[in-house]
C-alpha positions as CSV (number, residue, x, y, z in Angstrom):
1,X,0.0,0.0,0.0
2,X,1.4,3.4,-1.0
3,X,2.1,5.8,1.8
4,X,0.5,9.2,1.5
5,X,2.5,12.1,2.9
6,X,0.9,15.2,4.3
7,X,2.8,18.3,3.0
8,X,3.0,21.8,4.4
9,X,4.1,25.0,2.8
10,X,6.0,27.5,5.0
11,X,5.9,31.0,3.4
12,X,3.5,31.0,0.5
13,X,4.8,32.9,-2.5
14,X,6.0,32.5,-6.1
15,X,8.3,29.6,-5.4
16,X,5.7,27.9,-3.2
17,X,3.1,28.2,-6.0
18,X,5.5,26.5,-8.4
19,X,6.2,23.7,-5.9
20,X,2.6,23.2,-5.1
21,X,1.7,22.7,-8.8
22,X,4.3,20.0,-8.7
23,X,2.8,18.4,-5.6
24,X,-0.6,18.3,-7.4
25,X,0.8,15.8,-9.9
26,X,1.8,13.3,-7.2
27,X,-0.7,10.7,-6.0
28,X,1.2,10.1,-2.7
29,X,1.4,13.8,-1.8
30,X,-1.5,15.3,0.2
31,X,-1.6,19.1,0.0
32,X,-2.3,19.5,3.7
33,X,-1.5,22.9,5.3
34,X,-0.1,26.3,4.6
35,X,1.6,28.6,7.1
36,X,2.1,32.4,6.7
37,X,2.6,35.3,9.0
38,X,-0.5,36.7,7.2
39,X,-3.5,34.5,7.8
40,X,-5.4,36.0,4.9
41,X,-2.5,35.2,2.6
42,X,-2.4,31.6,3.9
43,X,-6.1,31.2,3.4
44,X,-6.0,32.5,-0.2
45,X,-3.0,30.3,-1.1
46,X,-4.7,27.2,0.5
47,X,-7.8,27.9,-1.5
48,X,-6.0,28.4,-4.8
49,X,-3.8,25.3,-4.6
50,X,-6.1,23.0,-2.7
51,X,-4.5,22.7,0.8
52,X,-6.9,21.6,3.5
53,X,-5.7,23.8,6.3
54,X,-4.1,27.2,6.8
55,X,-2.4,28.9,9.7
56,X,-1.5,32.5,10.5
57,X,2.0,31.7,11.9
58,X,4.8,29.3,11.2
59,X,4.7,28.0,14.7
60,X,1.1,26.9,14.4
61,X,1.9,25.2,11.1
62,X,4.7,23.1,12.5
63,X,2.8,22.1,15.6
64,X,0.1,20.4,13.6
65,X,0.6,16.8,14.7
66,X,-0.6,15.4,11.3
67,X,1.8,17.4,9.2
68,X,4.8,15.3,8.0
69,X,6.9,17.2,5.4
70,X,7.5,21.0,5.1
71,X,8.6,22.9,2.0
72,X,10.4,26.1,3.1
73,X,10.4,29.1,0.8
74,X,11.0,32.1,3.1
75,X,13.8,34.6,2.3
76,X,17.4,33.2,2.5
77,X,18.1,34.9,5.8
78,X,15.3,32.8,7.5
79,X,16.2,29.4,6.0
80,X,18.3,28.4,9.0
81,X,15.8,29.6,11.6
82,X,12.8,28.0,9.8
83,X,14.5,24.8,9.1
84,X,15.4,24.4,12.7
85,X,11.9,25.3,13.7
86,X,10.5,22.5,11.6
87,X,13.1,19.9,12.6
88,X,12.6,20.7,16.3
89,X,8.9,20.0,15.8
90,X,9.7,16.6,14.2
91,X,8.9,17.6,10.6
92,X,10.9,16.4,7.5
93,X,12.2,19.4,5.5
94,X,13.0,20.4,2.0
95,X,14.3,24.0,2.0
96,X,14.8,26.3,-0.9
97,X,18.3,27.3,-2.0
98,X,20.4,29.0,-0.9
99,X,20.2,26.5,2.0
100,X,21.3,29.2,4.5
101,X,23.6,32.3,4.6
102,X,26.8,30.6,5.5
103,X,28.4,27.2,6.1
104,X,28.1,27.3,9.8
105,X,24.3,27.6,9.5
106,X,24.2,24.7,7.0
107,X,26.2,22.5,9.4
108,X,23.8,23.2,12.2
109,X,20.8,22.4,10.1
110,X,22.3,19.1,9.0
111,X,23.4,18.2,12.5
112,X,19.9,18.8,13.8
113,X,18.3,16.7,11.2
114,X,20.7,13.8,11.9
115,X,20.3,14.1,15.6
116,X,16.5,13.8,15.2
117,X,16.6,11.2,12.5
118,X,14.7,13.4,10.1
119,X,14.9,14.0,6.4
120,X,16.5,17.2,5.1
121,X,17.3,18.3,1.6
122,X,18.2,21.5,-0.2
123,X,15.7,22.2,-3.0
124,X,18.1,22.3,-5.9
125,X,16.1,22.3,-9.2
126,X,18.8,21.5,-11.9
127,X,19.9,17.9,-10.8
128,X,16.4,16.5,-11.3
129,X,15.8,17.9,-14.8
130,X,16.1,16.0,-18.1
131,X,18.3,18.6,-19.7
132,X,20.8,18.4,-16.9
133,X,20.8,14.6,-16.8
134,X,21.3,14.5,-20.6
135,X,24.2,16.9,-20.3
136,X,25.9,14.6,-17.8
137,X,25.4,11.6,-20.0
138,X,26.9,13.4,-23.0
139,X,29.9,14.6,-21.1
140,X,30.4,11.1,-19.5
141,X,30.2,9.4,-22.9
142,X,33.6,11.0,-23.9
143,X,32.4,12.2,-27.3
144,X,33.4,15.7,-26.5
145,X,36.7,14.9,-25.0
146,X,37.9,16.6,-21.9
147,X,36.3,19.8,-20.6
148,X,38.6,22.9,-21.0
149,X,36.4,25.8,-19.8
150,X,32.9,26.4,-18.4
151,X,31.0,29.6,-18.8
152,X,27.9,29.9,-16.6
153,X,25.5,32.9,-16.4
154,X,22.2,33.9,-15.0
155,X,21.0,37.5,-15.0
156,X,17.9,39.6,-15.4
157,X,16.9,43.2,-14.8
158,X,15.1,43.4,-11.5
159,X,13.0,46.5,-10.7
160,X,14.7,48.3,-7.9
161,X,13.0,48.3,-4.5
162,X,15.2,48.7,-1.4
163,X,12.8,46.7,0.7
164,X,12.4,43.8,-1.8
165,X,14.2,40.6,-1.0
166,X,16.7,40.9,-3.8
167,X,18.1,44.2,-2.5
168,X,17.5,44.0,1.2
169,X,20.6,42.9,3.1
170,X,18.5,41.8,6.1
171,X,16.8,39.3,3.8
172,X,20.0,38.0,2.3
173,X,19.8,40.3,-0.7
174,X,22.4,39.1,-3.3
175,X,22.4,38.1,-6.9
176,X,24.9,35.4,-5.9
177,X,22.6,33.6,-3.5
178,X,19.5,34.2,-5.5
179,X,20.6,33.4,-9.1
180,X,24.4,33.1,-9.1
181,X,24.0,29.9,-7.2
182,X,23.0,28.2,-10.4
183,X,26.2,28.8,-12.3
184,X,28.1,27.7,-9.2
185,X,26.0,24.5,-9.1
186,X,27.0,24.0,-12.8
187,X,30.7,24.3,-12.1
188,X,30.6,22.0,-9.0
189,X,28.6,19.4,-11.0
190,X,30.7,19.3,-14.1
191,X,34.2,20.4,-12.8
192,X,34.2,19.8,-9.1
193,X,35.5,22.0,-6.3
194,X,38.0,24.7,-7.5
195,X,41.5,25.1,-6.1
196,X,41.4,28.9,-6.5
197,X,38.6,31.5,-6.6
198,X,38.7,35.1,-7.7
199,X,35.6,37.3,-7.5
200,X,34.5,40.9,-7.9
201,X,31.1,42.4,-7.1
202,X,29.1,45.5,-7.8
203,X,27.1,46.8,-4.8
204,X,23.9,48.9,-4.9
205,X,22.4,51.7,-2.8
206,X,21.4,49.4,0.0
207,X,24.8,47.8,0.2
208,X,23.6,44.6,-1.3
209,X,25.6,42.9,-4.1
210,X,23.7,43.3,-7.4
211,X,26.3,41.8,-9.8
212,X,29.2,39.4,-9.3
213,X,31.8,37.9,-11.6
214,X,33.8,34.8,-10.6
215,X,36.7,32.8,-11.9
216,X,37.3,29.2,-10.8
217,X,40.7,27.6,-11.4
218,X,41.5,23.9,-11.2
219,X,44.9,22.1,-10.8
220,X,44.6,20.4,-14.2
221,X,44.2,23.7,-16.1
222,X,40.4,23.8,-16.4
223,X,38.7,27.1,-15.6
224,X,35.2,28.4,-15.1
225,X,33.9,31.9,-15.5
226,X,30.6,32.6,-13.7
227,X,28.3,35.7,-13.7
228,X,25.1,36.8,-12.1
229,X,23.4,40.1,-12.0
230,X,20.1,42.0,-11.4
231,X,21.4,44.8,-13.7
232,X,21.7,42.9,-17.1
233,X,19.7,40.3,-19.0
234,X,21.9,37.4,-20.2
235,X,19.3,34.7,-19.8
236,X,20.1,31.5,-18.0
237,X,22.7,29.0,-19.2
238,X,26.0,27.3,-19.1
239,X,28.4,26.7,-22.1
240,X,30.9,23.9,-21.6
241,X,33.9,24.2,-24.0
242,X,35.6,20.8,-24.7
243,X,38.4,19.5,-26.8
244,X,36.1,18.1,-29.5
245,X,33.2,20.5,-29.3
246,X,30.8,22.4,-27.1
247,X,27.8,21.6,-25.0
248,X,25.3,24.3,-24.0
249,X,22.6,23.8,-21.4
250,X,20.0,26.5,-20.9
251,X,16.5,27.3,-19.8
252,X,14.0,30.1,-19.9
253,X,12.4,31.9,-17.0
254,X,9.4,29.6,-17.7
255,X,11.8,26.6,-17.1
256,X,11.6,25.3,-20.7
257,X,14.9,23.4,-21.1
258,X,17.4,22.9,-23.9
259,X,20.6,21.1,-24.6
260,X,22.8,21.9,-27.6
261,X,25.5,19.6,-28.8
262,X,28.1,21.0,-31.2
263,X,30.8,18.5,-32.3
264,X,33.6,20.0,-34.4
265,X,32.9,19.4,-38.1
266,X,29.4,18.0,-37.5
267,X,25.9,19.4,-37.6
268,X,24.6,21.0,-34.4
269,X,22.0,19.0,-32.5
270,X,19.4,20.6,-30.2
271,X,17.2,18.9,-27.7
272,X,14.3,20.5,-25.9
273,X,12.3,19.5,-22.8
274,X,9.1,20.9,-21.4
275,X,8.2,19.0,-18.2
276,X,4.9,19.4,-16.4
277,X,4.9,21.8,-13.5
278,X,8.3,23.0,-14.6
279,X,9.7,19.7,-13.2
280,X,9.3,20.7,-9.6
281,X,7.4,17.4,-8.8
282,X,10.6,15.4,-9.2
283,X,12.1,17.1,-6.1
284,X,9.0,16.2,-4.0
285,X,9.1,12.7,-5.5
286,X,12.7,12.3,-4.3
287,X,11.8,13.3,-0.8
288,X,9.0,10.8,-0.5
289,X,11.0,8.0,-2.2
290,X,13.7,8.5,0.3
291,X,11.2,8.5,3.2
292,X,9.7,5.3,1.8
293,X,13.1,3.7,2.0
294,X,14.0,5.0,5.4
295,X,16.6,7.5,4.1
296,X,17.1,10.8,5.8
297,X,19.3,12.2,3.0
298,X,18.8,12.5,-0.8
299,X,20.8,10.5,-3.2
300,X,20.5,13.2,-5.9
301,X,21.2,16.2,-3.6
302,X,23.1,14.7,-0.7
303,X,24.2,16.7,2.3
304,X,27.8,16.6,1.1
305,X,26.9,18.5,-2.1
306,X,25.0,21.2,-0.1
307,X,28.0,21.5,2.2
308,X,30.4,22.0,-0.7
309,X,28.0,24.4,-2.4
310,X,27.8,26.6,0.7
311,X,31.6,26.4,1.3
312,X,32.1,27.6,-2.3
313,X,29.6,30.4,-1.9
314,X,31.3,31.5,1.3
315,X,34.7,31.5,-0.6
316,X,33.1,33.7,-3.4
317,X,31.6,36.1,-0.9
318,X,35.0,36.5,0.9
319,X,36.8,37.1,-2.3
320,X,34.2,39.6,-3.5
321,X,33.6,41.3,-0.1
322,X,30.0,40.3,0.1
323,X,28.9,40.5,3.8
324,X,25.6,40.0,5.5
325,X,25.9,42.0,8.8
326,X,25.8,39.8,11.9
327,X,25.8,36.6,9.8
328,X,29.5,36.3,8.8
């Protein structure tokens, strides 16, 4: 008999809406409860997406004895606090990226989950998607030869609002943590952890970083150049330059995906993917599959990857002078 899991949403918003549409596709996911600091917002979200209950505080949400798994989509600066709140009330957790503001916070979250024998996963979108899996298969096949250079980018022009999450230091405002994390994920996935990091940032009126350029260097001569910004519009992608050709992986803001294979001297091949619910259901599916098997850690996004990701983000922030006051 299939186990049905009761899901909760902590902090309803745009990301929670996307994730909830994914949950709706899964027969073993029950859209159970929504928690917000604004009860009217929670009620509206619950009605739109079909959740049975709603609460006017996060504390009320996590104290519901029937709730089993919580998806956290609050601003970056609250991920550590809200993850611990859920874990300490015996709820399994999938928390949006960036997992926290620094490595110390990530370690505390993982330690708490292990101590309580609860599931914890960072909600990283790319590793679950068909275009990303296909790129790995192509690279691992050897047809492109060795990777020489990776160029990853994600930028869009964001309307300026000093109180909005992207520009508010108190909320973890930073293009690096918001969108630059994706090129970093690309580099860690396809090249591994760099030996050296150089980075330079452009800061806005609020003191938050609005653009950052990064160079990764590896002992074998490989390099990666990464860029994120709220001031330009490059789109979202990663171009991997290899000995025998190039591989480009990209997606639109609507999450439509493409992989482009260019072998030297041969016709270019392009593959496109348009998964239902933007592919968010695969993250929830992994959570429940692991719980079915008694696993407290994902096989696709293990704690070790989240640790290395946050360590690398910390190194970039140090190199670029990106600081969140009181959260160094």
